[in-house]
C-alpha positions in Angstrom: -0.2 0.3 0.3 1.4 3.6 -0.8 2.5 5.9 1.8 -1.1 8.0 2.8 1.1 11.4 3.0 2.0 10.7 -1.3 -1.6 9.3 -2.1 -2.4 13.4 -1.3 0.5 15.0 -2.0 0.5 13.7 -6.0 -2.7 15.5 -6.2 -1.0 19.0 -5.7 1.5 20.4 -8.3 4.6 21.6 -7.6 4.9 25.0 -5.4 7.7 27.3 -4.1 8.7 27.1 -0.4 6.2 28.3 2.0 9.2 30.3 3.3 9.1 33.0 0.4 5.4 34.0 0.8 6.5 35.5 3.3 8.0 38.2 0.9 5.8 39.7 -1.5 5.7 38.0 -5.1 4.8 39.8 -8.1 4.6 39.9 -11.7 5.6 43.4 -13.2 4.7 44.1 -17.5 6.3 45.8 -19.2 2.8 47.3 -20.4 -0.9 46.3 -19.7 -2.4 47.8 -23.4 -0.3 47.1 -26.5 -1.0 46.7 -30.5 -1.9 43.4 -31.6 1.6 41.5 -32.6 3.7 44.0 -30.0 5.9 42.2 -27.5 5.6 42.8 -23.6 8.5 41.8 -21.1 7.5 40.6 -18.1 9.5 40.5 -15.2 8.9 38.0 -12.3 10.0 37.7 -7.9 9.2 38.5 -4.7 10.6 41.2 -2.2 9.7 43.0 0.7 8.0 46.0 -1.3 6.5 45.3 -4.7 8.5 45.7 -8.2 11.1 46.0 -5.8 14.1 43.6 -7.4 15.9 43.0 -3.6 14.6 39.7 -2.8 14.5 35.8 -4.9 13.8 35.3 -8.6 10.6 33.2 -8.8 10.8 30.6 -11.0 8.7 30.2 -13.9 8.2 26.6 -13.6 4.3 27.3 -12.5 3.8 29.7 -15.3 0.5 29.8 -17.4 -0.3 32.5 -20.5 -3.9 32.2 -21.7 -4.3 33.3 -24.4 -7.8 35.9 -25.7 -9.1 32.7 -27.1 -8.5 30.4 -23.8 -5.3 28.4 -25.5 -2.2 28.3 -23.4 0.8 30.0 -24.7 5.1 29.5 -24.3 6.8 32.4 -23.0 9.7 33.4 -25.2 13.3 34.3 -24.1 13.0 32.9 -20.5 15.3 33.6 -18.2 16.0 33.4 -13.8 18.6 35.5 -12.6 19.9 36.3 -8.9 16.7 38.7 -8.4 14.5 38.0 -11.2 13.3 36.2 -14.1 12.0 37.3 -16.9 10.3 36.2 -20.6 8.7 38.5 -23.5 5.2 37.3 -25.1 4.7 38.6 -28.4 0.3 39.5 -28.2 -0.6 38.0 -31.6 -4.2 37.5 -30.5 -6.3 40.7 -29.9 -7.7 40.5 -26.6 -6.8 40.2 -22.9 -4.1 37.9 -21.7 -3.6 36.0 -18.7 -0.3 35.7 -17.3 -0.2 33.7 -13.8 2.2 31.9 -11.7 0.4 28.9 -10.2 1.0 26.5 -7.5 -0.1 24.0 -4.8 1.6 21.9 -2.0 1.7 21.2 1.6 4.2 21.6 4.2 4.6 20.4 7.7 6.2 20.6 11.1 6.2 18.1 13.8 8.4 17.1 16.5 11.1 14.5 17.3 12.9 13.9 19.8 11.8 16.9 22.1 13.0 19.3 18.5 10.3 20.9 16.4 11.0 19.7 12.7 9.7 20.9 9.1 9.2 20.3 5.6 9.7 21.7 3.1 13.4 22.8 4.8 13.7 26.7 4.2 14.6 27.5 0.8 14.1 24.1 -0.7 10.5 23.4 -3.2 8.0 20.9 -2.2 7.9 17.1 -3.9 6.0 14.3 -3.7 9.0 12.1 -3.6 10.3 14.6 -0.7 7.3 14.8 1.4 6.5 11.2 1.5 10.3 10.4 2.5 10.6 13.5 5.0 7.5 13.1 6.5 6.5 10.2 9.0 2.7 9.2 8.6 2.4 9.3 12.3 4.1 11.9 14.4 4.2 13.7 17.7 2.0 17.1 17.1 2.0 16.8 13.4 0.6 19.4 11.0 -0.2 19.6 7.4 -0.7 22.6 6.0 -2.6 22.9 2.2 -0.8 26.4 0.5 -2.8 26.9 -3.3 -1.1 30.4 -4.6 -1.8 32.3 -7.9 0.2 35.7 -8.8 -1.8 37.1 -11.9 -1.2 40.1 -14.0 -3.0 40.7 -17.6 -2.5 42.8 -20.8 -4.7 43.4 -23.7 -3.3 43.8 -27.2 -6.2 46.3 -28.9 -9.8 45.4 -27.8 -10.1 44.0 -24.3 -11.7 40.2 -24.5 -13.1 37.8 -21.6 -11.9 34.7 -22.9 -9.0 34.2 -20.8 -10.4 35.4 -17.6 -12.9 32.8 -17.1 -12.1 31.1 -13.3 -10.9 28.0 -12.7 -12.9 27.3 -9.7 -9.7 26.4 -7.6 -8.5 28.4 -4.7 -8.3 32.0 -5.0 -9.1 34.0 -8.0 -10.0 37.7 -8.9 -12.5 37.9 -11.0 -13.4 41.4 -13.1 -16.4 43.4 -13.1 -16.1 46.9 -14.9 -12.4 45.7 -16.7 -8.9 44.3 -16.1 -6.5 46.4 -18.3 -8.8 49.4 -19.1 -8.0 51.4 -15.4 -8.3 55.3 -15.3 -7.5 57.3 -12.3 -10.9 59.1 -13.1 -13.1 55.9 -13.3 -14.2 53.4 -10.2 -13.6 49.7 -10.7 -15.3 47.1 -9.9 -14.2 43.0 -8.8 -15.2 39.8 -7.0 -13.2 37.3 -4.6 -13.9 34.0 -5.4 -12.7 30.9 -3.4 -13.4 27.7 -5.4 -15.5 29.7 -8.1 -18.4 30.9 -5.2 -18.4 34.4 -4.0 -16.2 34.9 -0.2 -17.6 37.9 1.7 -15.7 39.5 3.9 -12.6 38.9 2.8 -9.8 41.8 3.7 -7.9 43.7 -0.1 -4.7 45.3 0.4 -3.1 47.3 -2.6 0.0 49.4 -3.0 0.9 52.0 -5.2 3.9 51.0 -7.3 6.8 53.7 -5.7 7.3 53.1 -2.2 11.1 53.4 -2.1 10.6 56.8 -2.5 7.7 57.4 0.4 8.0 57.5 3.7 4.9 55.5 4.0 3.5 52.2 2.5 0.3 54.5 2.3 -2.0 50.9 1.7 -5.2 51.1 0.3 -7.5 48.2 2.0 -10.9 47.4 1.0 -13.6 44.9 1.8 -15.4 42.5 0.0 -19.9 42.7 0.9 -22.0 39.6 0.5 -21.2 38.9 -3.4 -17.3 39.4 -2.9 -17.3 42.5 -4.6 -15.1 45.7 -3.8 -14.7 49.0 -5.9 -11.8 50.7 -5.8 -10.5 54.4 -7.0 -7.0 55.3 -8.1 -5.7 58.0 -6.2 -2.9 58.1 -8.5 -1.8 56.6 -12.1 1.3 53.5 -12.2 1.3 50.1 -11.7 -0.3 48.7 -8.2 0.4 45.0 -6.5 -3.2 44.0 -5.0 -3.5 40.9 -2.6 -5.7 38.6 0.0 -5.4 36.0 2.1 -7.6 33.4 3.2 -6.9 30.3 5.6 -9.7 27.9 6.2 -10.1 24.3 7.2 -11.5 23.1 3.6 -8.4 21.1 2.9 -7.5 17.4 1.0 -6.2 15.1 3.4 -3.9 14.8 5.2 -4.0 18.4 5.7 -6.0 19.7 8.5 -5.6 23.6 7.3 -5.6 25.8 3.5 -4.2 28.8 2.7 -5.1 30.4 -0.3 -3.1 33.6 -1.2 -3.9 35.6 -4.5 -2.1 38.1 -5.5 -2.0 40.9 -8.9 -0.2 43.6 -10.9 -3.1 46.2 -12.2 -1.5 49.0 -14.3 -4.0 52.3 -14.3 -3.8 55.3 -17.1 -4.2 58.6 -17.1 -7.3 59.2 -19.3 
């Protein structure tokens, strides 16, 4: 009979180390509104403040690029350096593209001979084989956490479209109501958060504008979703914004007893 933890972990794909979640993960496109056949370059990293390249790159093995017609695309010129990863994408189709890092995994902690053990070790990724080998099925004070993470940005060539924005129904997701690449400082924007495809009420949402390095304060913008999972934003200035939200609940597959669903997105606000 196979290891019970292995059976569960085989249902989960590769995940970044959970320690990395202490930093803000982000994707930064060179532009979000372009013409058909133009190119966009995207940086991917994690840092103390959004868009400041001072910590770690994001690995691109969990990258998903969805074209306006719903098909999956492969990035060009992918590279990972010391502080960031980057790739290029040609927008051959008209419409809106979803660019996302999507990962799921397990982490565990337990007591062994009076010492606290953790897996995966800091700085190492989740793997089903490693989880089954290193985490005892029965251990003192064993706690297993399931993690779901989605880091996104959106770019549009020509006229916006909705084909790539269809929710997957897994984990925490952002659903645009008033658009995602036609955001302007003089217009309010509405979004909805979904958890496993259903609106999530009472969720705290945080936004941070680019340029924290040059301000005396972070100046976070905070919102809370309503009964239908929606919230409204008015933009104080043009530029890039990092949006994030987190849900912790007990809706986790065995052997996990708790789930942590993390979402972040980069949005660009323009001057009308």
